[in-house]
C-alpha positions as CSV (number, residue, x, y, z in Angstrom):
1,M,-35.6,12.3,-68.5
2,F,-32.7,13.6,-66.0
3,E,-32.3,10.8,-63.9
4,K,-28.6,10.2,-65.7
5,H,-27.8,13.6,-64.5
6,L,-28.0,12.9,-60.5
7,K,-26.3,9.3,-60.3
8,H,-23.8,10.6,-58.0
9,K,-24.2,9.4,-54.3
10,V,-24.5,12.2,-52.4
11,F,-27.9,13.1,-54.3
12,E,-29.2,9.4,-53.1
13,V,-27.9,10.4,-49.3
14,I,-29.7,14.1,-49.5
15,S,-32.8,12.4,-51.2
16,K,-33.0,9.6,-48.1
17,S,-32.1,12.6,-45.6
18,S,-34.9,15.0,-46.7
19,S,-37.2,12.3,-46.8
20,E,-36.5,11.0,-42.7
21,L,-37.0,14.6,-41.9
22,N,-40.0,15.2,-43.8
23,V,-39.0,17.9,-45.8
24,S,-38.6,18.9,-49.6
25,V,-35.3,20.1,-51.6
26,W,-34.3,20.3,-55.0
27,V,-30.7,20.8,-56.7
28,I,-31.0,24.3,-58.0
29,G,-28.9,27.1,-60.2
30,G,-25.7,27.1,-61.6
31,F,-25.0,23.1,-60.8
32,V,-27.8,22.0,-62.6
33,R,-27.0,24.4,-65.7
34,D,-23.9,22.9,-66.0
35,L,-25.1,19.4,-65.9
36,L,-27.1,20.2,-68.8
37,L,-24.3,21.8,-70.5
38,K,-22.4,18.8,-70.1
39,R,-19.6,21.2,-68.1
40,S,-17.9,20.2,-65.0
41,S,-19.5,22.2,-61.6
42,K,-18.1,21.1,-57.7
43,D,-20.5,23.7,-56.0
44,I,-24.1,21.7,-55.7
45,D,-26.6,24.3,-54.3
46,I,-29.7,22.8,-52.1
47,V,-32.8,24.1,-51.4
48,V,-35.0,22.9,-48.5
49,L,-38.6,23.8,-47.9
50,G,-37.5,24.3,-44.2
51,C,-34.4,24.1,-42.4
52,G,-31.4,23.4,-44.4
53,I,-29.0,23.5,-41.5
54,E,-31.1,20.5,-40.4
55,V,-30.2,18.4,-43.8
56,A,-27.1,19.0,-43.8
57,Q,-26.3,17.4,-40.3
58,Q,-28.2,14.7,-41.3
59,V,-26.4,14.4,-44.9
60,A,-23.1,14.5,-42.3
61,S,-23.8,11.7,-40.7
62,K,-24.6,9.6,-43.0
63,V,-21.4,10.0,-45.0
64,G,-19.3,10.6,-42.2
65,K,-18.8,14.2,-42.1
66,K,-20.6,14.7,-38.6
67,G,-19.2,17.9,-36.9
68,R,-17.1,19.1,-40.0
69,V,-20.7,21.2,-41.1
70,K,-19.7,24.7,-41.5
71,Y,-22.7,26.9,-40.6
72,F,-23.6,30.5,-41.5
73,K,-26.4,31.1,-39.2
74,N,-26.9,34.5,-40.2
75,F,-27.9,33.4,-43.4
76,G,-29.5,29.8,-42.4
77,T,-27.3,28.2,-44.6
78,A,-24.7,25.1,-43.7
79,M,-21.6,24.1,-46.6
80,L,-20.3,20.8,-46.3
81,R,-17.3,19.1,-48.1
82,I,-18.2,15.9,-49.6
83,A,-14.8,14.2,-51.7
84,D,-14.0,17.0,-54.4
85,L,-17.5,18.5,-53.9
86,E,-19.1,21.4,-52.0
87,V,-22.7,21.0,-51.4
88,E,-24.4,24.3,-50.0
89,F,-27.7,24.0,-47.7
90,V,-29.8,26.4,-47.9
91,G,-33.9,27.3,-46.8
92,A,-36.2,28.4,-49.6
93,R,-36.7,32.1,-49.6
94,K,-38.0,35.1,-51.0
95,E,-36.5,38.6,-51.0
96,S,-37.2,42.3,-51.4
97,Y,-34.8,45.3,-51.8
98,R,-34.3,48.9,-50.8
99,R,-33.5,51.4,-53.0
100,D,-29.6,52.1,-51.7
101,S,-28.5,48.7,-51.1
102,R,-28.2,45.4,-53.2
103,K,-28.5,43.0,-49.8
104,P,-31.9,41.9,-49.4
105,I,-34.6,41.4,-46.8
106,V,-35.0,37.8,-46.6
107,E,-38.2,35.9,-45.3
108,N,-38.7,32.1,-45.7
109,G,-40.6,31.5,-48.7
110,S,-41.2,28.5,-51.2
111,L,-39.5,27.1,-54.5
112,A,-41.1,29.2,-56.7
113,D,-40.3,32.2,-54.3
114,D,-36.7,31.1,-54.4
115,Q,-36.9,30.6,-58.3
116,N,-38.2,34.1,-58.7
117,R,-35.2,35.6,-57.0
118,R,-32.6,34.0,-59.4
119,D,-31.0,36.3,-61.5
120,F,-31.3,34.6,-64.9
121,T,-33.7,31.7,-66.3
122,I,-30.9,29.4,-66.8
123,N,-29.8,29.6,-63.2
124,A,-33.4,29.4,-61.9
125,L,-33.3,25.6,-62.9
126,A,-34.0,22.8,-60.3
127,L,-34.4,19.2,-60.0
128,S,-36.2,17.4,-57.4
129,L,-34.5,15.3,-55.0
130,N,-37.7,14.2,-53.6
131,K,-38.7,10.4,-53.6
132,E,-42.1,11.0,-55.6
133,N,-40.5,12.5,-58.3
134,F,-36.3,12.4,-58.4
135,A,-34.8,13.9,-60.9
136,E,-38.0,15.9,-62.1
137,L,-37.0,19.4,-64.0
138,I,-38.9,22.3,-62.1
139,D,-38.6,25.0,-64.8
140,P,-40.7,27.7,-64.8
141,F,-39.5,30.2,-67.2
142,N,-38.3,28.2,-69.7
143,G,-34.6,28.3,-68.9
144,L,-34.1,25.1,-70.4
145,Q,-35.3,26.4,-74.2
146,D,-32.6,29.4,-73.0
147,L,-30.2,27.0,-72.4
148,H,-30.9,25.1,-76.0
149,D,-30.9,28.7,-77.8
150,R,-27.8,30.3,-75.7
151,I,-29.8,33.0,-74.3
152,I,-29.4,35.4,-71.2
153,R,-32.6,36.5,-69.9
154,T,-34.2,37.2,-66.6
155,P,-36.7,35.3,-64.8
156,L,-38.8,38.6,-64.2
157,D,-38.7,42.5,-65.1
158,P,-35.2,43.0,-66.0
159,D,-35.0,46.7,-64.7
160,I,-36.6,45.3,-61.6
161,T,-34.1,42.2,-61.2
162,F,-31.3,44.7,-62.2
163,S,-32.0,47.6,-60.4
164,D,-32.7,45.5,-57.1
165,D,-29.1,43.9,-57.7
166,P,-26.8,45.8,-60.0
167,L,-24.4,43.0,-59.8
168,R,-26.3,41.2,-61.7
169,M,-25.6,43.3,-65.2
170,M,-22.0,42.2,-64.5
171,R,-23.1,38.6,-64.5
172,A,-24.5,38.7,-67.2
173,I,-22.2,39.8,-69.3
174,R,-19.8,37.2,-67.2
175,F,-22.2,34.2,-68.2
176,A,-22.5,35.3,-71.8
177,T,-18.6,35.5,-72.3
178,Q,-17.5,32.4,-70.5
179,L,-20.9,30.0,-71.9
180,D,-20.7,31.8,-75.7
181,F,-23.9,33.1,-75.1
182,E,-26.5,36.2,-76.2
183,I,-28.0,38.4,-74.2
184,H,-31.6,39.1,-74.7
185,T,-32.3,42.0,-76.3
186,E,-34.3,43.5,-73.6
187,T,-32.3,42.2,-70.7
188,F,-29.5,44.0,-72.2
189,A,-31.3,47.1,-73.1
190,A,-32.2,47.0,-68.9
191,I,-28.7,46.7,-68.4
192,K,-28.4,50.0,-70.7
193,R,-30.7,52.0,-68.3
194,N,-29.2,50.7,-65.1
195,V,-25.8,51.1,-65.7
196,Q,-25.2,53.8,-62.6
197,R,-27.2,51.4,-60.1
198,I,-23.6,49.7,-60.3
199,D,-22.6,52.5,-57.7
200,I,-23.8,51.0,-55.2
201,I,-22.1,47.7,-55.5
202,S,-18.3,47.6,-53.8
203,K,-15.2,47.7,-55.5
204,E,-14.2,44.4,-54.5
205,R,-17.4,42.4,-55.7
206,I,-17.1,44.4,-59.3
207,N,-13.4,43.0,-59.6
208,E,-15.0,39.3,-58.9
209,E,-16.8,39.1,-61.8
210,L,-14.6,41.5,-63.8
211,N,-11.8,38.8,-63.1
212,K,-13.7,36.0,-64.4
213,I,-14.5,37.8,-67.1
214,I,-10.7,38.4,-67.9
215,L,-10.2,34.8,-67.4
216,T,-12.4,33.4,-69.8
217,K,-11.2,31.8,-73.2
218,K,-11.9,35.2,-75.3
219,P,-12.4,37.8,-72.7
220,S,-13.0,40.5,-75.6
221,V,-16.0,39.3,-75.9
222,G,-17.3,41.0,-72.3
223,F,-15.1,43.8,-73.0
224,Y,-16.9,44.8,-76.0
225,L,-20.4,43.9,-73.9
226,L,-19.2,46.3,-71.1
227,D,-18.1,48.9,-73.4
228,R,-21.5,48.6,-75.5
229,C,-23.8,48.6,-72.6
230,G,-21.9,51.7,-70.6
231,L,-20.5,50.1,-67.6
232,L,-16.9,50.0,-68.7
233,S,-16.7,53.7,-68.6
234,I,-18.0,53.4,-65.3
235,I,-15.9,50.6,-63.7
236,F,-12.7,51.0,-65.8
237,P,-12.5,54.5,-67.7
238,W,-8.6,54.7,-68.4
239,L,-9.5,51.6,-71.1
240,V,-12.2,53.2,-72.8
241,D,-9.8,56.3,-73.1
242,L,-8.1,54.1,-75.0
243,K,-10.8,54.3,-78.1
244,G,-10.9,55.7,-81.4
245,V,-8.7,56.8,-84.4
246,E,-7.4,60.2,-85.1
247,I,-6.5,61.3,-88.5
248,I,-4.6,64.5,-89.1
249,E,-3.1,65.5,-92.9
250,G,-4.2,61.6,-93.5
251,K,-1.6,59.7,-91.0
252,G,-3.9,58.3,-88.4
253,H,-2.7,55.6,-85.4
254,K,-4.5,52.4,-84.8
255,D,-7.4,52.1,-82.4
256,N,-5.7,51.2,-79.0
257,F,-8.7,50.0,-77.2
258,N,-9.3,47.5,-80.1
259,H,-5.9,46.4,-80.0
260,T,-5.3,46.0,-76.3
261,L,-8.2,43.5,-76.3
262,K,-6.7,41.9,-79.3
263,V,-3.6,41.3,-77.1
264,L,-5.6,40.1,-74.2
265,D,-7.0,37.6,-76.4
266,N,-4.1,36.4,-77.7
267,I,-2.5,35.9,-74.3
268,S,-5.6,34.3,-73.2
269,I,-4.7,31.3,-75.9
270,V,-1.5,31.0,-73.9
271,S,-1.8,31.9,-70.6
272,D,-4.6,31.3,-67.6
273,D,-2.2,33.4,-65.6
274,L,-4.8,36.8,-64.2
275,W,-2.1,39.0,-63.8
276,L,-0.1,38.2,-67.2
277,R,-4.0,39.1,-68.5
278,W,-4.2,42.6,-66.6
279,A,-0.7,43.6,-68.2
280,A,-1.6,42.7,-71.4
281,L,-5.0,45.2,-70.6
282,L,-2.6,47.8,-69.2
283,H,0.1,47.6,-71.5
284,D,-0.4,50.3,-73.9
285,I,-2.4,52.2,-71.2
286,A,-0.6,55.7,-71.1
287,K,-1.1,55.6,-74.7
288,P,-3.8,58.7,-74.8
289,L,-1.9,60.7,-72.3
290,T,1.7,60.1,-74.7
291,K,0.2,61.3,-78.0
292,K,1.6,63.4,-80.5
293,F,1.5,64.0,-83.9
294,Q,4.7,66.1,-85.6
295,K,4.8,66.0,-89.6
296,S,8.0,64.2,-89.8
297,T,7.1,60.9,-88.2
298,G,3.5,61.5,-87.8
299,W,2.0,60.0,-84.2
300,T,3.7,58.9,-81.7
301,F,3.3,57.6,-78.0
302,H,7.1,58.3,-76.6
303,A,7.6,56.8,-72.8
304,H,4.1,55.3,-72.8
305,E,5.9,52.5,-71.2
306,F,7.3,54.8,-68.0
307,K,3.9,57.0,-67.6
308,G,1.9,53.4,-67.7
309,A,3.9,51.8,-64.9
310,K,3.2,54.3,-62.9
311,M,-0.5,54.6,-63.6
312,V,-0.5,51.3,-62.4
313,H,-0.6,51.9,-59.0
314,Q,-3.1,54.5,-59.3
315,I,-5.5,52.4,-61.5
316,F,-5.1,49.6,-58.9
317,R,-5.4,51.7,-56.2
318,K,-8.8,53.4,-57.4
319,M,-9.8,49.9,-58.3
320,R,-9.2,48.2,-55.1
321,L,-7.0,45.7,-56.9
322,P,-4.6,44.0,-54.6
323,L,-1.3,46.6,-53.9
324,N,1.3,43.8,-53.6
325,E,3.7,41.9,-55.7
326,K,0.8,41.2,-58.1
327,M,0.9,44.9,-58.9
328,E,4.4,45.2,-59.3
329,F,4.4,42.1,-61.6
330,V,1.8,44.5,-63.6
331,K,3.9,47.5,-63.2
332,K,7.3,45.3,-64.6
333,L,5.7,44.1,-67.4
334,V,3.9,47.2,-68.9
335,L,7.2,48.8,-68.1
336,L,9.5,46.7,-70.0
337,H,6.8,45.5,-73.0
338,L,8.6,47.3,-75.4
339,R,12.1,46.2,-74.7
340,P,12.0,42.5,-76.4
341,I,10.2,44.1,-79.9
342,V,13.3,46.7,-80.3
343,L,15.5,43.7,-79.7
344,A,13.2,41.7,-82.5
345,E,13.6,44.8,-84.5
346,D,17.6,45.2,-84.2
347,I,20.5,43.1,-84.3
348,V,20.3,41.2,-80.8
349,T,23.1,42.2,-78.9
350,D,24.7,40.3,-75.8
351,S,24.7,43.0,-74.0
352,A,21.2,44.3,-74.5
353,V,20.4,40.5,-74.2
354,R,21.7,41.1,-70.9
355,R,20.1,44.1,-69.2
356,L,17.0,42.5,-70.4
357,L,17.9,39.6,-68.3
358,F,18.7,41.9,-65.4
359,E,15.6,44.1,-65.4
360,A,13.5,41.1,-65.8
361,G,14.7,38.6,-63.5
362,D,12.0,35.7,-63.3
363,D,9.5,37.5,-65.3
364,I,11.6,37.4,-68.3
365,D,9.3,34.4,-69.6
366,A,5.9,36.3,-68.9
367,L,7.4,39.4,-70.8
368,M,8.4,37.6,-73.9
369,T,4.7,36.1,-73.8
370,L,3.2,39.5,-73.3
371,C,5.3,41.0,-76.4
372,E,4.7,38.1,-78.4
373,A,0.8,38.7,-77.8
374,D,1.8,42.4,-78.8
375,I,1.7,41.3,-82.2
376,T,-1.6,42.3,-84.0
377,S,-0.6,43.3,-87.0
378,K,-2.9,42.0,-90.2
379,N,0.0,41.5,-92.7
380,P,1.4,38.4,-92.2
381,N,4.8,38.5,-93.3
382,K,5.6,41.0,-90.9
383,I,3.9,38.7,-88.2
384,R,6.7,35.8,-89.9
385,K,9.4,38.0,-89.0
386,Y,8.8,39.1,-85.7
387,Y,8.3,35.6,-84.7
388,R,11.2,34.6,-86.5
389,N,12.9,37.4,-84.4
390,F,11.6,36.7,-81.2
391,E,12.6,32.9,-81.5
392,L,16.4,34.3,-81.9
393,V,15.7,36.7,-78.6
394,R,14.7,33.7,-76.7
395,Q,17.9,31.5,-77.9
396,K,19.9,34.6,-77.2
397,L,18.1,34.4,-73.5
398,V,18.9,31.4,-72.8
399,E,22.6,31.8,-74.0
400,I,23.6,34.4,-71.9
401,E,21.4,33.2,-68.6
402,E,23.7,29.5,-69.1
403,K,27.5,31.8,-69.8
404,D,26.2,34.7,-67.1
405,R,23.9,33.6,-64.7
406,I,22.6,37.4,-65.2
407,R,18.9,36.7,-63.8
408,N,18.0,37.8,-60.5
409,W,22.0,39.0,-60.3
410,Q,23.4,41.3,-57.9
411,P,27.0,42.5,-59.2
412,P,29.9,40.7,-57.4
413,V,31.3,43.3,-55.8
414,S,28.6,44.8,-52.9
415,G,28.6,48.0,-51.1
416,D,29.9,46.6,-48.3
417,V,32.8,45.5,-49.9
418,I,33.2,49.1,-51.8
419,M,33.1,50.7,-48.3
420,R,35.8,48.7,-46.3
421,T,38.0,48.7,-49.0
422,F,38.3,52.4,-48.9
423,N,37.2,52.7,-45.2
424,I,34.4,54.9,-46.3
425,S,30.8,55.2,-44.7
426,P,27.4,55.0,-47.1
427,C,27.7,58.0,-49.6
428,K,27.0,58.4,-53.3
429,E,30.3,57.7,-54.4
430,V,29.7,53.9,-53.0
431,G,26.8,53.9,-55.7
432,I,28.9,55.4,-58.3
433,V,31.0,52.6,-58.0
434,K,28.5,50.2,-57.7
435,N,26.8,51.4,-60.9
436,E,30.0,51.4,-63.0
437,I,30.6,47.7,-62.3
438,R,27.3,46.5,-62.7
439,E,27.4,48.7,-66.1
440,A,30.7,47.4,-67.3
441,I,29.2,43.8,-66.8
442,L,25.8,44.4,-68.4
443,D,28.0,46.2,-71.5
444,G,30.2,42.8,-71.3
445,I,33.2,44.9,-70.5
446,I,34.2,42.6,-67.9
447,R,33.0,39.2,-66.9
448,N,30.7,38.7,-64.4
449,D,33.5,37.5,-62.0
450,Y,34.6,38.7,-58.2
451,D,38.1,39.3,-59.3
452,E,37.6,41.5,-62.3
453,A,35.1,43.2,-60.7
454,F,37.3,44.3,-57.7
455,N,40.0,45.4,-60.0
456,L,37.3,47.6,-61.9
457,M,36.2,48.9,-58.3
458,I,39.9,50.0,-57.6
459,K,40.3,51.9,-60.7
460,E,37.3,53.8,-60.3
461,G,37.5,54.6,-56.6
462,E,40.7,55.9,-57.8
463,K,38.9,58.0,-60.5
464,L,36.5,59.8,-57.4
465,G,39.8,60.7,-55.0
466,L,39.2,57.5,-53.1
467,S,42.0,55.9,-51.6
468,R,42.4,51.9,-50.8
469,T,43.5,50.5,-46.7
470,K,46.5,49.2,-46.7
471,E,44.4,45.8,-45.4
472,S,42.7,45.3,-48.7
């Protein structure tokens, strides 16, 4: 019945190798699940009733990869890359856990032991690679039916499963989001009961699962599940703070939690960039801190983009996310995310576009993508108006860039030229003159041209009492 799923030559080679070594082998886990779901998968897990490393060596010798096996002797595993596949060989094992750690105590075991330790029924499916029953499905937990019913369920008691390895709670939500499956009622109830156990998991491992959720087709599904079970308030409390609508004197603001997840879904339709999706998650993160009610204007969130940009570093540091150019990219987009929207609401002037190009640099396209995703109004006329205006902004960006070459631009007169011209050392006057030149170019008062910038430098220097040297 399942022979058609094992047509790749690697399975024939593994079968012959195990037969020669007189051991039993099965392909198990995610590869089997994805085969049955008709999803592509490049990672193959082979479980061996015996020594996985010996089988890997035997397979390597048959496919001309001898000496290219990666060994992980502490774990009793071996990895072999064959064409575009990564094949991992491991001996069947059973596991037990201590209360304070997700690292199991491992012993040799049977196939049944190995399937018992799997996180979900759909990941416990195994296909035999043994000659006597090649391609036979071993399915002790009815995982095939759960695949059909699109259910995430633990093979054993879910409370024990999640208490032993709390990362499985994140994995349950990640698989439900990736595969568009439902989490079984009792399994989800067990997640709720065990959420505090997530504290023993490192931030880095949590981030791996969180990023996989963020990179799904519709990540809001995962975030709503994380919120419903209580995990979100532990691993990402700043996002939970966005929840709710407050009404004073009949005036309410939108629920910024729902809005943020809608923006994230919108951006996920057009971009697979993980850090652009993080920018979508954090673009309004400071609204709870800047929220004010005024009788004349209603609810305001003044300067939430500035406060939010400052919060990005704090959030990335506490969540152990990378504090590098990826974080700086997110900070920049959070800081600038209102700028194109303001342009789209008003007359698009050359100077405003010039400034936007200057500040956004190479990230201007990502910024525009974020701003378009930020339009979540339910009013179709308002949406059409914004998109028309955004198209005008995009056209203007192209025109200004072609004309003024302002992206990643530095003023044509440098600080060195200013100091040589006026025979001065580094001082605040150098910065003042350079700033005046930059502002004049951005405002369109002078062109982005050395001679015009030099002449303005002389005038501004004279205003500050600086004298031009004879050599200049």
